[in-house]
N, C-alpha and C positions, 0 to 999 in steps of 0.2 A: 845621461839617459834621455833620449828624445821623447817627445810626447807620444809618438807612434809606438816606441818601444815600451813605454809605461802602459799604454792602453793594451797592447798585445799581451804583455805579461800579466796585467790585471785580469784580462779576460781568461787567460789560461788558469790563473789562480782561483778565480770564482768557480770555474767549471770543476777544477780539481778538488776544491774545498767543499762544494755543496753536494757532490755525488755521495751516495751512501757508502758508509765505511764504519769501522769500529769507533772512531772518534765521534762521528755524528750520532751514532747510536748511544754512546755514553752521554753526550750533551742532551739528547732527547730524554733519556732516563733521568738525568739530573733535573731537567725542567718538570717532568712528571712527578718526581718525588718531592722536589723542594720549591716548585713554582719558578716563575721567571727570574725574580731577584735572587732567590736562593740558589739557582743554577748558574749564576754568573761566575762564581769561582771556578767551576768546571770549565765553562766556556773560556775564561781567561787563561786557564792552564793549557788548554788545547792550543789557543792562539799563540801564547808566549813560547810554548814548547816547539810548535811548528815553525815560528819565526826564527828561533835559535838554530833549529836543524837546517832551515833553508840557508841561513847565513853561514853555518858551518860547511854545508855542502858546497857553497860557492867559494869558500876559502880553501877547498881542496880535500875536505873530509870525505866527500862522496867518491872521489877518485881513489882514495886510500882504501875505502871499504870495498869498492868493486875489485880492486887489485888483490885483496886478501880473502881467500876462500874461508879462512878461519873466522874472520870478522863477520862474514855473511852468515856462517853457521851459528855464531854466538847471538847475533841479532834475531835470527829466526827462532832459535831456542828460547831466548828471553821473551820474544814477542808471543810465542805460543804459550809459555807458562803464564805470562801476565794476562793474556786474553782469557785463558781458561779460568784463572783466579777471579778476574772481573766478572766473567759469565756466571760463575758459581755465586759470587756475592750478590749479583743482581737477581738471579733466579731464586735464591733462597731468602731474599729480603722479606721482612714482614710486610703485611698489607699497608698501603699508604695511610690508612686511618690510624694505624698503631704508632707509626714513627714517620715524621716528615723527612728529616735529613737522612742521607745515606752516604756510605763511604765513596760511592761513585761521584759525588759532588766535589770531592777534595781537589783543590788547586794543584797541589804537588803531584798527586797521582796522575792527574790529567796531563801535566807538563812532562813528567818522566815517561809516560806512556808513548808520547810522540817519538821518542828515541828508540823504541822497540816496535813501533807500529810499522809494518811493512809498506802500507800505502803511503805513509809519510816519507819514508825513504825513497820510494819509487818517484814520488812527486818532486822531492828535493833534488835528487840526482838528475832527473829529466830536465828540471828547470835550470840546473847549473850547466848542463851540457848544451841546452838549446838557447837559453837567454843569457846566461852569465858569460859564456864564451864569446859572445858577440859584442860585449861592452868593453870600451877602451879605458874605463876608469881604473883607478888603483883598486887592487883586490878587496881591501877592507871597505872602501867606499861602495864598490859594486855589491858586496855582500850585504851591506847595511841597506842599500836601496831595495834590493830584491826582498830582503827579509821584511822591510817596512811595508812594501806594496803587498806582499803576501799576507802579512798580518792584518792589514785592512780588509783584504778580500776574504780571509778566513773568518774574521770577526763578523762581517756582514752575512756570510753563509751560515755560520754557527748560530747566529741570532734566529734564523729561520727554523733550525732544528730545535733550538731551545724554546722558542715560542710555540711550536707544534707540541712539544712535550708538555709545556705548561698548560696548554689548552685542554689537555687530557686530565689534568689534575682533579677537577671536580667529578668527572665521569669515573675516575679510579677510586673514589672514596668507598665504592661498593667493594667489600672484601673479596668476593669471588672474581670480579673483573680485575681487581688489583693483583691478585695471585696469578691469574692468567697472563696479565701484562708482564709481570716480573719474569715468569717462566719463558714467555715468548721472547722477551728481550735478551734473556740469558742464552737461549738457544741461538738467537741471531748473532750474538757476540761470539759464542763458541763456534758457530758455523764459519765465521770469518777466519778461523784458524786455517782453513783451506788456502787462503791467500798467503799465509806465512809459510806453509809447507810446499807451496807450488814452486 
């Protein structure tokens, strides 16, 4: 992978990772509920899950999914169910002052969510077609390179969302503001179901 290719893919990855979406909303909620350090497991789950998906898409998984209408239906269905469940958990969470940690902070849920998150699939399949196809390296080496570069870009981008969420933590110690925040973020996550069903 040349320096130009790395830079081009890194730029694509930052733009794809930092734009609003279900994963970034989840990371922001994690920061707001658990603080910057407490939200790191969620951030790590998003980054690792996305890197694994990016690697898998570049090893041919993306093409298999695109070629199978049933796989697309399963991913959309699982994504819808998981997003709605997360939206409910966030919207119905107790005020921040009652409990700091929240299920949305969990590493494994954040990791698994990437595999049913439609935005993650779109980004991974697009990257495989645009950047992966142009690389002459062995498939495994190519997949590892792209997954590693994307993981770095995603980590930097998610840090922004986590820091923003953590900056709200003190403001959200007020019970009324906290409940409004929870409901608003739950609605935002539920609204992203439109992406799944589109």
